[in-house]
PASEBA-1860 file (N, C-alpha, C; in nm, 3 decimals):
! residues 222
1> XXXXXXXX> -1.532/0.417/-1.972/-1.424/0.380/-1.880/-1.408/0.487/-1.773 ~ -1.358/0.447/-1.658/-1.338/0.539/-1.547/-1.197/0.597/-1.555 ~ -1.187/0.727/-1.531/-1.058/0.796/-1.538/-0.980/0.770/-1.409 ~ -0.850/0.742/-1.424/-0.767/0.709/-1.310/-0.630/0.771/-1.327 ~ -0.568/0.808/-1.215/-0.431/0.858/-1.213/-0.361/0.805/-1.089 ~ -0.229/0.808/-1.093/-0.147/0.760/-0.981/-0.082/0.880/-0.914 ~ -0.094/0.888/-0.781/-0.019/0.989/-0.705/0.113/0.924/-0.663 ~ 0.221/0.977/-0.716/0.354/0.920/-0.695/0.410/0.873/-0.828
9> XXXXXXXX> 0.507/0.946/-0.881/0.558/0.919/-1.016/0.695/0.853/-1.014 ~ 0.731/0.792/-0.901/0.856/0.717/-0.894/0.842/0.579/-0.954 ~ 0.937/0.493/-0.921/0.937/0.359/-0.978/0.813/0.280/-0.944 ~ 0.768/0.287/-0.819/0.648/0.212/-0.784/0.525/0.270/-0.852 ~ 0.520/0.400/-0.870/0.409/0.460/-0.943/0.399/0.406/-1.084 ~ 0.515/0.390/-1.150/0.514/0.333/-1.285/0.474/0.186/-1.283 ~ 0.510/0.115/-1.175/0.464/-0.023/-1.161/0.313/-0.030/-1.141 ~ 0.257/0.067/-1.068/0.111/0.069/-1.051/0.042/0.098/-1.184
17> XXXXXXXX> 0.102/0.187/-1.264/0.048/0.207/-1.399/0.048/0.076/-1.476 ~ 0.156/0.000/-1.466/0.163/-0.131/-1.531/0.053/-0.223/-1.480 ~ 0.028/-0.220/-1.348/-0.080/-0.300/-1.289/-0.215/-0.262/-1.350 ~ -0.239/-0.133/-1.366/-0.364/-0.088/-1.427/-0.376/-0.141/-1.570 ~ -0.266/-0.139/-1.645/-0.268/-0.193/-1.781/-0.300/-0.343/-1.780 ~ -0.244/-0.415/-1.683/-0.268/-0.559/-1.676/-0.412/-0.589/-1.637 ~ -0.471/-0.507/-1.551/-0.613/-0.521/-1.520/-0.697/-0.496/-1.646 ~ -0.661/-0.390/-1.720/-0.734/-0.357/-1.843/-0.723/-0.466/-1.948
25> XXXXXXXX> -0.614/-0.542/-1.947/-0.598/-0.649/-2.047/-0.701/-0.761/-2.027 ~ -0.754/-0.771/-1.905/-0.858/-0.870/-1.876/-0.998/-0.811/-1.890 ~ -1.018/-0.696/-1.830/-1.146/-0.624/-1.841/-1.114/-0.477/-1.858 ~ -1.152/-0.420/-1.972/-1.119/-0.281/-2.000/-1.204/-0.190/-1.911 ~ -1.139/-0.131/-1.811/-1.214/-0.060/-1.707/-1.162/0.081/-1.684 ~ -1.032/0.103/-1.708/-0.967/0.227/-1.666/-0.911/0.305/-1.784 ~ -0.931/0.437/-1.781/-0.862/0.529/-1.871/-0.753/0.600/-1.791 ~ -0.627/0.564/-1.817/-0.517/0.619/-1.739/-0.482/0.758/-1.791
33> XXXXXXXX> -0.480/0.859/-1.700/-0.454/0.997/-1.738/-0.310/1.039/-1.716 ~ -0.244/0.983/-1.615/-0.108/1.025/-1.585/-0.081/1.020/-1.436 ~ 0.012/1.106/-1.391/0.062/1.102/-1.254/0.043/1.238/-1.187 ~ 0.029/1.233/-1.055/0.042/1.352/-0.971/0.163/1.330/-0.881 ~ 0.240/1.436/-0.860/0.359/1.425/-0.776/0.408/1.565/-0.744 ~ 0.425/1.595/-0.614/0.472/1.728/-0.575/0.621/1.748/-0.602 ~ 0.694/1.640/-0.628/0.838/1.651/-0.644/0.887/1.647/-0.787 ~ 0.796/1.639/-0.884/0.834/1.632/-1.025/0.759/1.741/-1.101
41> XXXXXXXX> 0.828/1.809/-1.189/0.771/1.922/-1.260/0.649/1.882/-1.342 ~ 0.545/1.960/-1.332/0.424/1.939/-1.412/0.459/1.941/-1.560 ~ 0.406/1.846/-1.636/0.430/1.838/-1.779/0.537/1.739/-1.819 ~ 0.623/1.698/-1.724/0.722/1.594/-1.753/0.649/1.467/-1.795 ~ 0.699/1.399/-1.898/0.636/1.277/-1.948/0.715/1.156/-1.901 ~ 0.645/1.060/-1.841/0.705/0.938/-1.790/0.633/0.819/-1.852 ~ 0.708/0.735/-1.923/0.647/0.618/-1.987/0.521/0.658/-2.066 ~ 0.535/0.767/-2.140/0.432/0.815/-2.234/0.315/0.888/-2.168
49> XXXXXXXX> 0.321/0.911/-2.036/0.210/0.981/-1.970/0.264/1.098/-1.888 ~ 0.186/1.208/-1.880/0.237/1.329/-1.818/0.220/1.332/-1.666 ~ 0.305/1.411/-1.602/0.281/1.452/-1.464/0.181/1.567/-1.470 ~ 0.068/1.550/-1.402/-0.045/1.644/-1.412/-0.040/1.754/-1.308 ~ 0.058/1.748/-1.219/0.070/1.846/-1.111/0.090/1.775/-0.979 ~ 0.061/1.846/-0.870/0.075/1.790/-0.737/-0.055/1.799/-0.660 ~ -0.043/1.812/-0.527/-0.164/1.816/-0.443/-0.256/1.931/-0.480 ~ -0.199/2.047/-0.512/-0.282/2.163/-0.543/-0.366/2.139/-0.667
57> XXXXXXXX> -0.304/2.085/-0.772/-0.378/2.056/-0.894/-0.485/1.950/-0.870 ~ -0.453/1.850/-0.788/-0.550/1.745/-0.762/-0.669/1.798/-0.681 ~ -0.641/1.885/-0.586/-0.751/1.943/-0.508/-0.841/2.033/-0.592 ~ -0.790/2.081/-0.705/-0.869/2.169/-0.791/-0.915/2.099/-0.919 ~ -0.902/1.966/-0.924/-0.945/1.891/-1.041/-1.097/1.903/-1.056 ~ -1.144/1.920/-1.180/-1.284/1.960/-1.202/-1.375/1.847/-1.248 ~ -1.327/1.726/-1.257/-1.413/1.616/-1.300/-1.385/1.493/-1.215 ~ -1.481/1.399/-1.210/-1.459/1.279/-1.129/-1.332/1.204/-1.172
65> XXXXXXXX> -1.257/1.157/-1.075/-1.132/1.086/-1.104/-1.104/0.989/-0.990 ~ -1.048/0.875/-1.025/-0.999/0.778/-0.927/-0.849/0.799/-0.909 ~ -0.806/0.800/-0.784/-0.664/0.819/-0.751/-0.616/0.703/-0.667 ~ -0.499/0.651/-0.703/-0.433/0.549/-0.623/-0.296/0.603/-0.583 ~ -0.258/0.581/-0.456/-0.137/0.640/-0.400/-0.024/0.538/-0.401 ~ 0.075/0.563/-0.485/0.193/0.476/-0.496/0.305/0.532/-0.409 ~ 0.279/0.535/-0.280/0.372/0.590/-0.181/0.397/0.482/-0.077 ~ 0.521/0.434/-0.069/0.551/0.322/0.018/0.559/0.356/0.165
73> XXXXXXXX> 0.607/0.475/0.200/0.626/0.511/0.340/0.490/0.547/0.400 ~ 0.442/0.471/0.498/0.304/0.490/0.546/0.274/0.629/0.600 ~ 0.365/0.690/0.676/0.338/0.821/0.732/0.323/0.927/0.624 ~ 0.410/0.921/0.524/0.400/1.015/0.412/0.270/0.995/0.336 ~ 0.236/0.870/0.311/0.112/0.838/0.239/-0.009/0.894/0.313 ~ -0.014/0.873/0.443/-0.127/0.921/0.523/-0.137/1.074/0.517 ~ -0.024/1.145/0.529/-0.026/1.291/0.527/-0.074/1.344/0.392 ~ -0.029/1.281/0.283/-0.073/1.325/0.150/-0.224/1.306/0.137
81> XXXXXXXX> -0.274/1.190/0.175/-0.417/1.161/0.161/-0.500/1.256/0.247 ~ -0.454/1.285/0.366/-0.528/1.375/0.455/-0.534/1.517/0.401 ~ -0.442/1.554/0.311/-0.441/1.687/0.251/-0.518/1.696/0.120 ~ -0.576/1.586/0.077/-0.659/1.587/-0.044/-0.805/1.598/-0.003 ~ -0.869/1.707/-0.042/-1.005/1.737/0.004/-1.107/1.741/-0.110 ~ -1.066/1.713/-0.231/-1.154/1.724/-0.347/-1.264/1.618/-0.341 ~ -1.391/1.657/-0.337/-1.500/1.558/-0.326/-1.522/1.477/-0.454 ~ -1.458/1.516/-0.563/-1.473/1.442/-0.688/-1.381/1.320/-0.696
89> XXXXXXXX> -1.293/1.304/-0.598/-1.197/1.195/-0.599/-1.255/1.071/-0.533 ~ -1.234/0.957/-0.598/-1.264/0.828/-0.539/-1.138/0.743/-0.538 ~ -1.138/0.641/-0.453/-1.019/0.557/-0.436/-1.052/0.413/-0.473 ~ -0.989/0.360/-0.579/-1.020/0.225/-0.624/-0.945/0.120/-0.543 ~ -0.991/-0.003/-0.553/-0.914/-0.119/-0.508/-0.855/-0.182/-0.634 ~ -0.723/-0.193/-0.641/-0.656/-0.250/-0.758/-0.597/-0.386/-0.720 ~ -0.642/-0.490/-0.788/-0.595/-0.626/-0.762/-0.549/-0.687/-0.894 ~ -0.424/-0.731/-0.898/-0.372/-0.792/-1.020/-0.455/-0.916/-1.055
97> XXXXXXXX> -0.478/-0.941/-1.185/-0.562/-1.055/-1.224/-0.514/-1.192/-1.178 ~ -0.382/-1.206/-1.151/-0.336/-1.340/-1.110/-0.333/-1.361/-0.959 ~ -0.381/-1.264/-0.882/-0.384/-1.280/-0.735/-0.481/-1.393/-0.700 ~ -0.435/-1.480/-0.609/-0.521/-1.588/-0.559/-0.583/-1.539/-0.429 ~ -0.714/-1.522/-0.430/-0.781/-1.464/-0.314/-0.906/-1.545/-0.282 ~ -0.930/-1.565/-0.153/-1.046/-1.642/-0.110/-1.177/-1.569/-0.136 ~ -1.285/-1.636/-0.109/-1.419/-1.583/-0.128/-1.435/-1.449/-0.056 ~ -1.476/-1.344/-0.129/-1.490/-1.212/-0.069/-1.604/-1.205/0.032
105> XXXXXXXX> -1.685/-1.309/0.040/-1.783/-1.316/0.149/-1.714/-1.318/0.284 ~ -1.592/-1.371/0.288/-1.520/-1.388/0.414/-1.397/-1.298/0.426 ~ -1.368/-1.221/0.321/-1.255/-1.129/0.323/-1.306/-0.988/0.299 ~ -1.235/-0.887/0.347/-1.270/-0.749/0.317/-1.143/-0.670/0.284 ~ -1.156/-0.577/0.189/-1.044/-0.497/0.142/-1.090/-0.353/0.134 ~ -1.014/-0.262/0.197/-1.052/-0.122/0.201/-1.015/-0.045/0.076 ~ -1.080/0.069/0.058/-1.057/0.152/-0.059/-0.911/0.195/-0.070 ~ -0.866/0.212/-0.193/-0.731/0.260/-0.218/-0.622/0.157/-0.204
113> XXXXXXXX> -0.658/0.033/-0.177/-0.558/-0.072/-0.155/-0.507/-0.126/-0.288 ~ -0.376/-0.155/-0.293/-0.308/-0.208/-0.411/-0.257/-0.347/-0.377 ~ -0.298/-0.446/-0.457/-0.250/-0.583/-0.439/-0.185/-0.627/-0.569 ~ -0.053/-0.643/-0.565/0.026/-0.666/-0.686/0.029/-0.814/-0.724 ~ 0.092/-0.842/-0.837/0.097/-0.977/-0.892/0.160/-1.075/-0.794 ~ 0.108/-1.198/-0.796/0.168/-1.307/-0.719/0.122/-1.320/-0.576 ~ 0.034/-1.233/-0.530/-0.014/-1.242/-0.392/-0.108/-1.361/-0.374 ~ -0.104/-1.417/-0.252/-0.200/-1.517/-0.210/-0.266/-1.469/-0.081
121> XXXXXXXX> -0.398/-1.458/-0.083/-0.475/-1.410/0.031/-0.580/-1.517/0.059 ~ -0.579/-1.575/0.177/-0.664/-1.691/0.200/-0.804/-1.650/0.248 ~ -0.836/-1.668/0.375/-0.976/-1.651/0.417/-0.987/-1.579/0.550 ~ -1.100/-1.512/0.570/-1.129/-1.437/0.693/-1.020/-1.336/0.724 ~ -0.986/-1.259/0.621/-0.880/-1.158/0.629/-0.943/-1.020/0.611 ~ -0.903/-0.926/0.694/-0.953/-0.789/0.688/-0.836/-0.697/0.656 ~ -0.837/-0.639/0.538/-0.731/-0.548/0.492/-0.789/-0.407/0.489 ~ -0.721/-0.313/0.552/-0.771/-0.176/0.564/-0.757/-0.093/0.438
129> XXXXXXXX> -0.770/0.037/0.454/-0.764/0.132/0.344/-0.620/0.168/0.310 ~ -0.594/0.192/0.181/-0.467/0.243/0.132/-0.349/0.155/0.176 ~ -0.369/0.026/0.168/-0.265/-0.072/0.198/-0.194/-0.109/0.068 ~ -0.064/-0.133/0.075/0.012/-0.185/-0.039/0.061/-0.325/-0.004 ~ 0.021/-0.423/-0.086/0.079/-0.557/-0.082/0.157/-0.574/-0.212 ~ 0.288/-0.557/-0.203/0.372/-0.561/-0.322/0.384/-0.704/-0.373 ~ 0.472/-0.727/-0.468/0.479/-0.853/-0.542/0.496/-0.975/-0.451 ~ 0.413/-1.078/-0.476/0.432/-1.213/-0.421/0.432/-1.221/-0.270
137> XXXXXXXX> 0.344/-1.147/-0.206/0.324/-1.161/-0.062/0.218/-1.269/-0.035 ~ 0.224/-1.327/0.085/0.120/-1.422/0.126/0.061/-1.375/0.258 ~ -0.072/-1.387/0.269/-0.143/-1.345/0.389/-0.232/-1.458/0.436 ~ -0.206/-1.511/0.557/-0.278/-1.626/0.610/-0.408/-1.589/0.679 ~ -0.484/-1.690/0.709/-0.621/-1.678/0.761/-0.630/-1.592/0.887 ~ -0.743/-1.524/0.900/-0.778/-1.448/1.021/-0.679/-1.338/1.054 ~ -0.616/-1.284/0.953/-0.523/-1.173/0.971/-0.597/-1.040/0.957 ~ -0.558/-0.942/1.036/-0.612/-0.806/1.028/-0.497/-0.712/0.996
145> XXXXXXXX> -0.513/-0.633/0.890/-0.412/-0.536/0.848/-0.474/-0.397/0.852 ~ -0.414/-0.307/0.927/-0.467/-0.173/0.944/-0.443/-0.082/0.825 ~ -0.508/0.034/0.827/-0.495/0.133/0.721/-0.350/0.177/0.701 ~ -0.317/0.211/0.578/-0.190/0.274/0.537/-0.068/0.183/0.547 ~ -0.085/0.057/0.579/0.031/-0.032/0.588/0.092/-0.056/0.450 ~ 0.224/-0.084/0.448/0.294/-0.116/0.324/0.379/-0.239/0.345 ~ 0.365/-0.335/0.253/0.440/-0.460/0.257/0.520/-0.470/0.129 ~ 0.650/-0.481/0.140/0.736/-0.492/0.025/0.733/-0.636/-0.030
153> XXXXXXXX> 0.797/-0.662/-0.145/0.784/-0.793/-0.208/0.820/-0.910/-0.117 ~ 0.747/-1.019/-0.136/0.768/-1.152/-0.077/0.759/-1.154/0.075 ~ 0.680/-1.067/0.133/0.650/-1.076/0.276/0.555/-1.193/0.299 ~ 0.581/-1.271/0.404/0.493/-1.383/0.441/0.430/-1.356/0.576 ~ 0.296/-1.351/0.579/0.222/-1.327/0.702/0.147/-1.455/0.735 ~ 0.178/-1.515/0.847/0.108/-1.636/0.889/-0.031/-1.601/0.943 ~ -0.108/-1.700/0.983/-0.246/-1.678/1.025/-0.258/-1.611/1.160 ~ -0.374/-1.547/1.180/-0.412/-1.486/1.307/-0.314/-1.379/1.354
161> XXXXXXXX> -0.268/-1.300/1.261/-0.177/-1.190/1.289/-0.255/-1.059/1.287 ~ -0.225/-0.970/1.380/-0.285/-0.836/1.383/-0.174/-0.735/1.356 ~ -0.191/-0.659/1.249/-0.094/-0.556/1.211/-0.168/-0.422/1.215 ~ -0.129/-0.338/1.308/-0.199/-0.211/1.326/-0.160/-0.111/1.217 ~ -0.227/0.003/1.214/-0.213/0.096/1.101/-0.072/0.156/1.092 ~ -0.034/0.187/0.969/0.090/0.257/0.944/0.216/0.175/0.955 ~ 0.205/0.042/0.952/0.323/-0.046/0.964/0.388/-0.063/0.827 ~ 0.521/-0.067/0.827/0.599/-0.092/0.705/0.680/-0.219/0.726
169> XXXXXXXX> 0.663/-0.316/0.635/0.733/-0.444/0.643/0.825/-0.456/0.522 ~ 0.955/-0.474/0.546/1.054/-0.479/0.440/1.052/-0.610/0.361 ~ 1.121/-0.607/0.249/1.125/-0.720/0.155/1.165/-0.851/0.224 ~ 1.087/-0.954/0.198/1.122/-1.088/0.242/1.104/-1.116/0.390 ~ 1.044/-1.024/0.464/1.022/-1.048/0.607/0.914/-1.154/0.627 ~ 0.921/-1.222/0.742/0.825/-1.326/0.775/0.767/-1.297/0.914 ~ 0.635/-1.315/0.926/0.567/-1.289/1.051/0.500/-1.418/1.097 ~ 0.542/-1.468/1.211/0.490/-1.594/1.264/0.346/-1.575/1.312
177> XXXXXXXX> 0.269/-1.683/1.316/0.127/-1.675/1.347/0.099/-1.630/1.491 ~ -0.020/-1.573/1.508/-0.076/-1.534/1.638/0.008/-1.427/1.709 ~ 0.062/-1.333/1.629/0.137/-1.220/1.684/0.068/-1.091/1.645 ~ 0.113/-0.981/1.706/0.066/-0.849/1.666/0.186/-0.756/1.650 ~ 0.166/-0.657/1.562/0.267/-0.554/1.537/0.199/-0.420/1.559 ~ 0.253/-0.339/1.650/0.192/-0.211/1.684/0.203/-0.108/1.574 ~ 0.119/-0.005/1.582/0.109/0.095/1.476/0.241/0.168/1.455 ~ 0.264/0.207/1.331/0.378/0.287/1.288/0.513/0.217/1.304
185> XXXXXXXX> 0.512/0.087/1.322/0.638/0.014/1.338/0.697/-0.021/1.202 ~ 0.829/-0.030/1.196/0.903/-0.072/1.077/0.969/-0.206/1.107 ~ 0.950/-0.301/1.016/1.017/-0.431/1.024/1.114/-0.439/0.906 ~ 1.241/-0.462/0.935/1.344/-0.459/0.832/1.335/-0.576/0.735 ~ 1.398/-0.559/0.619/1.400/-0.662/0.516/1.462/-0.790/0.571 ~ 1.400/-0.903/0.540/1.452/-1.033/0.579/1.430/-1.071/0.724 ~ 1.367/-0.987/0.801/1.347/-1.015/0.943/1.246/-1.128/0.961 ~ 1.258/-1.199/1.073/1.160/-1.299/1.112/1.098/-1.254/1.244
193> XXXXXXXX> 0.971/-1.214/1.239/0.902/-1.166/1.358/0.847/-1.285/1.433 ~ 0.907/-1.317/1.546/0.870/-1.436/1.624/0.803/-1.400/1.756 ~ 0.789/-1.271/1.785/0.715/-1.229/1.904/0.651/-1.094/1.875 ~ 0.549/-1.061/1.951/0.476/-0.937/1.933/0.568/-0.816/1.944 ~ 0.546/-0.718/1.854/0.626/-0.596/1.854/0.541/-0.477/1.898 ~ 0.598/-0.384/1.974/0.522/-0.266/2.018/0.505/-0.166/1.904 ~ 0.426/-0.064/1.929/0.411/0.043/1.831/0.535/0.132/1.828 ~ 0.551/0.202/1.716/0.655/0.306/1.701/0.797/0.254/1.726
201> XXXXXXXX> 0.827/0.136/1.672/0.963/0.086/1.686/1.018/0.043/1.551 ~ 1.150/0.017/1.547/1.216/-0.042/1.431/1.273/-0.175/1.478 ~ 1.239/-0.283/1.407/1.284/-0.417/1.445/1.351/-0.483/1.325 ~ 1.464/-0.545/1.349/1.538/-0.612/1.242/1.595/-0.744/1.293 ~ 1.635/-0.830/1.200/1.709/-0.950/1.235/1.627/-1.076/1.242 ~ 1.699/-1.187/1.270/1.639/-1.320/1.282/1.682/-1.381/1.414 ~ 1.593/-1.386/1.513/1.458/-1.329/1.513/1.463/-1.177/1.524 ~ 1.354/-1.112/1.487/1.351/-0.966/1.488/1.360/-0.912/1.631
209> XXXXXXXX> 1.448/-0.812/1.647/1.464/-0.745/1.776/1.449/-0.594/1.756 ~ 1.391/-0.529/1.855/1.375/-0.384/1.850/1.511/-0.318/1.867 ~ 1.548/-0.234/1.771/1.677/-0.163/1.779/1.661/-0.014/1.801 ~ 1.539/0.037/1.784/1.519/0.182/1.795/1.371/0.210/1.814 ~ 1.340/0.314/1.889/1.203/0.361/1.899/1.187/0.485/1.812 ~ 1.067/0.504/1.761/1.036/0.616/1.674/0.946/0.714/1.747 ~ 0.955/0.842/1.711/0.864/0.940/1.767/0.737/0.942/1.684 ~ 0.623/0.929/1.750/0.496/0.917/1.679/0.466/1.041/1.597
217> XXXXXX> 0.507/1.158/1.646/0.470/1.283/1.579/0.542/1.301/1.446 ~ 0.667/1.252/1.437/0.744/1.272/1.314/0.758/1.148/1.230 ~ 0.738/1.032/1.292/0.758/0.907/1.221/0.903/0.875/1.198 ~ 0.992/0.948/1.265/1.135/0.924/1.249/1.193/0.876/1.382 ~ 1.309/0.815/1.368/1.373/0.764/1.489/1.402/0.873/1.590 ~ 1.379/0.842/1.718/1.402/0.941/1.822/1.526/0.909/1.901
END
């Protein structure tokens, strides 16, 4: 079995551990070692597994290991990954066994991506690296999703949508077909995106309207 650990020991990290267990229940593939997290003391035990350290320990890990990043905020996730330089680390694609997904001849999924239970992914879809599709999202045909994006539960993406890298979509948001969302944008929970959104903005409401611009360098509202 391949050794695997989760970076991020919060609630979603424990859900990703559960996802790994559910994958193993179908095909025994992973030996789960524990968690890495810079904000939790090394040695703390969570759901029977230890926190193994933080970025420093991971960069000095001495054997091959697969790491999946359970970090919802795209900017934080990107910074953590960019600071991991250990050549022994690989990034798996984790897909819950009940996900309905079209023929992989016509779909592509990047390394480090997490696709949780209940997702439906149709055809001619390109999903980038280190993307999170949380519980029960739907992704329609000919959609492109950039690296580091995070989608919270029950997001609905219609067909022919382009979502650039680092976008965060809140729970229950809906994106109408043939639109684009610029990089590093946040879409609030329950929003309905009915027109193209620029990069580095925060949009909320029905229909979604831009309420704030973000500074690209900090990822925070300016």
